[in-house]
C-alpha positions in Angstrom: -2.8 11.7 -28.2 -2.9 12.3 -24.3 -4.9 9.8 -22.2 -4.5 11.2 -18.7 -3.2 14.3 -17.0 -1.2 14.1 -13.7 0.6 16.2 -11.2 3.5 15.3 -9.0 5.7 17.0 -6.6 7.5 16.7 -3.2 4.9 18.5 -1.4 1.1 18.2 -0.8 0.2 21.8 -1.0 0.6 22.3 -4.8 -0.8 19.1 -6.0 -3.9 19.5 -3.8 -4.6 23.1 -5.2 -4.4 21.1 -9.0 -7.0 18.7 -7.6 -9.3 21.3 -6.4 -9.3 23.3 -9.4 -8.5 20.9 -12.4 -9.7 17.2 -13.5 -6.5 15.4 -13.0 -6.3 11.6 -13.6 -3.1 11.0 -11.6 -1.4 12.5 -8.4 2.2 11.5 -7.3 3.1 12.9 -3.8 6.2 12.7 -1.6 8.3 15.0 0.5 9.3 13.5 4.0 12.7 12.0 4.0 13.2 9.9 6.9 16.7 10.8 8.1 18.5 13.1 10.5 18.6 17.0 9.3 22.2 16.9 9.6 22.4 13.8 7.3 19.8 15.1 4.7 21.2 15.6 1.3 21.2 19.2 -0.2 18.2 20.3 -1.6 16.2 18.3 1.0 12.6 19.6 1.4 11.7 18.3 4.8 14.3 16.8 7.4 12.4 14.3 9.4 11.5 15.6 13.0 13.0 13.5 15.9 9.8 11.9 17.1 9.3 10.8 13.5 12.8 9.2 13.3 11.7 7.5 16.5 8.6 6.0 15.1 10.4 4.7 12.2 13.1 3.1 14.2 10.3 1.5 16.2 8.5 0.1 12.8 12.1 -1.1 11.7 12.4 -3.4 15.0 9.0 -4.5 14.6 9.4 -5.6 10.8 13.1 -7.3 12.1 11.4 -9.1 14.6 8.9 -10.8 12.2 11.7 -11.1 9.9 11.1 -8.5 7.4 12.8 -5.6 5.9 11.0 -2.3 6.6 11.3 -1.7 2.7 9.0 -4.7 2.1 6.6 -3.4 4.3 6.3 0.1 3.1 5.9 -1.3 -0.6 3.2 -3.7 0.9 1.6 -1.0 2.8 1.4 1.4 -0.1 0.1 -1.3 -2.6 -2.7 -2.3 -0.2 -4.4 0.8 -0.1 -7.4 0.9 -2.6 -6.8 4.2 -4.3 -3.2 3.2 -5.4 -2.8 1.9 -8.6 1.0 1.9 -8.6 3.9 2.2 -6.0 6.7 4.2 -7.4 10.4 3.9 -6.1 13.5 5.9 -6.8 16.9 4.3 -7.1 20.4 5.5 -7.8 22.0 2.4 -8.5 21.0 -1.2 -10.4 21.7 -2.6 -6.9 19.1 -0.5 -5.4 16.8 -1.4 -8.3 17.1 -5.3 -7.7 16.7 -4.7 -3.8 13.5 -2.8 -4.3 12.2 -5.4 -6.7 13.0 -8.3 -4.2 11.5 -6.1 -1.6 8.3 -5.5 -3.5 8.0 -9.0 -4.4 7.9 -10.2 -0.8 4.4 -11.0 0.4 3.9 -9.3 4.0 1.2 -10.5 6.1 -1.5 -8.3 7.1 -1.2 -8.5 10.7 2.4 -7.3 10.3 1.2 -4.1 8.6 -1.4 -3.5 11.2 1.2 -3.8 14.0 3.4 -1.5 12.1 0.8 1.2 11.8 -0.7 0.5 15.2 2.8 1.1 16.6 
């Protein structure tokens, strides 16, 4: 028995078409990688532009100045949105899974998230 229908892709255009035309229950999206184009893995869909990399670096500095890892802030930011029911993260090793769990479990103050978004 199917209880939900979803769509997920590493771009937003096609899932948007699914939402417009079908009654999907869940949408999973992604597609921007925060790494310089020359360091992007083969098959990377959208290498991050320089201005986005600079903003990510500034966010990393703000988080570090408050004693937080940017990953913990990213998890908290995503989970805080009222439309988000789950945060899905990839990992390529057991060590990454453990690091992700530690980051996800760390409570991040709302004012820090606000400073990160405000830049």
